[in-house]
N, C-alpha and C positions, 0 to 999 in steps of 0.2 A: 460942761458938767452934765448936761442933760444927755449928751451923746454917750458919755462914759457910763452913766446909770443905765441907759438903754442897752448898751453892749453887755454890761454885767448881767442884767436881767435876762437877756437872750441866752447868754452862756450858761447861766444857772438853770434856766428852763430846759435847755438841751441836756445838761448833765443829769437832771432829775429824770427826764423822760427816758434815758438809756437804762434806767434801773428797773423799769416795769417789764413784766413778761407775762405771757399767757400760753397755754398749751392744752394738749389732750393726751390721754393715755388709753391703751388697750390692754386689758388684763387677759392673759392667755394661760392655759394650764392651771386654772384655779382649782382649788380643792376647798370645800366647805365641810366643817365638822360640827355636828350637833352633840352636845353633851348634857344629858339630863340625869342627875344623881349617879346611878351605877351604869347607865347605858350610854354608849358613845358610838356614833356612826359617822362615817365620812364618805363623801362622794364628789366626783368631778362636777364643776359648775359650767354654765354657759359662759360665753365671752362676756367680760365686763368692760364698760366704757366709763370714761371720766373726763372732766375738764377742770382747769384751775387757772387762777390769776395770782400774781404775786409781785412783790417788790424786793429787790436785792440790795443789801448794803455791803460795800467792800470793807472788810475788817483788816485786810492786809493784801499785798499784791497776789498772794496765792490762796486767800480764803475769802469767800463771800457767804453771807448769811441771808437766806431768803425767808420771807414771811408769806405764806400762801393761804388762800381759801380754795377748797377743793370740793367738788361734787363727784361721787362715784355711784354708778349703777352696777351692782355686783353680779347681776344676772340671776337666773333661776337654777336651783339645784333640786333635782328629783331624787328622792330616796325611795326607790321602788315605785309602785303605782298608787300608794296611799298617802305619802307624805312629800310635801314640796315646800321650799323656802325661797322667797324673793326678798332682796334687800337693797336699800339705797342708803348712802351715807354722806354726811357733810363733815369736813374736817378743817381745822385751823392747823397748819403745819409749820414747823421750823425746819429749814433745809440748809444745813451747812454744805458748801460746795468747795472742793479743793481742786485747784488748777496748777499744774506745773508750768513754769515760765518756758516759753518757746515750744510748747506742746499743746495740741488741741484736745487732748484727752482730759476728762475730768472724772472725779468720783464724788458722790454725795450721800448723805444720810437723810432720811425722812422720819421725823417724829411728829405725830399728830394726835390731837384730841378733838372729839366732835360728837356727833349724834348719828346713830344708825337706826333706821326704821326697817323692821322685817315683817313680812306677812307669812304666816305659817298656815298651810292648808293640810288638813288631816281628814281623810274620809269625806271629802267634799265640803267640809266646813272650814272657815278660815277666820283668823284673828290677826290684828296688827298691834304692834307695840314698838316703842322707841326708847332707847336708853343711851347713856354716855358710852362712847366707843373709843378705842385707842388703836393707833397704827404705828408701825415701825418698818423701815425699809432701807435698802441700799440701792444705789444706782451707779452705773458707769456709762460713759458716753463720749461722744465726739462733738466738738463745737465747730460749726461752720460760721460764716460771717455773723448773721443774726439768728441762726437756727441751731438748736442743740437737739441731737437725737440720742436716745439712751435705752438701755435695757436694765431692768432691776428686779428686785424681789420685794414683795410687800406681805406683811403679816398684820391682820386686823382681828381685834377681839372685842366682844361685848358680852356682858352678863346681864340677863334680863330679870326683871322683877315683875310685879303686876300680873297681867294675864299669862305671861310666860314664866312665872316664878320658877327658879331653879334651872332655867335653860341658858346654856352658854353657847355662843356661836363664834367660831373662828374661821377666818377665810385667809388663805395664803396662795401665792402664785407669782408667776412671772409677769412683769409689766413692761410694755413697750411705750416709750414716751417721745413726744415731739414738743419742743418749746420754742416760741418765737420771742426774741428779746427786742423790745421796742426802742 
């Protein structure tokens, strides 16, 4: 009986361990838009980087639902020589992933809610503020043994109050992703 319990425990531990994953992403071709009442400007951003960890549940043989915690450094955006924005964000994401049987290709959606902190520099003076932010995205990729690589698109939005009252920031662009499945 002890051997059976030990074998079941080892099997269940291995099964749970296979559902954890972690990875990194690189945001390229980012565009940041600032919107203040009637004025709207957009500009290309620096490269953004991010990291995430998650747990995936198999809902069916073709559908997995991932729960992720993600950090993103969105990079710096210069709007001429007088205005610049730098942002960091933390998100909790839901990530449904579809896989076709016998095929290593996958597609996924990313829906997230979190917090974005932005530093706005204007004429040499700066101020920081953070607010609730949202993100949505799509991703397609290829699964190797324990490694997934993908390319996708992300859209992020935040409406600031407080010091930045009336300021809306959106960030969108292409994301390259690598994910290791433990």
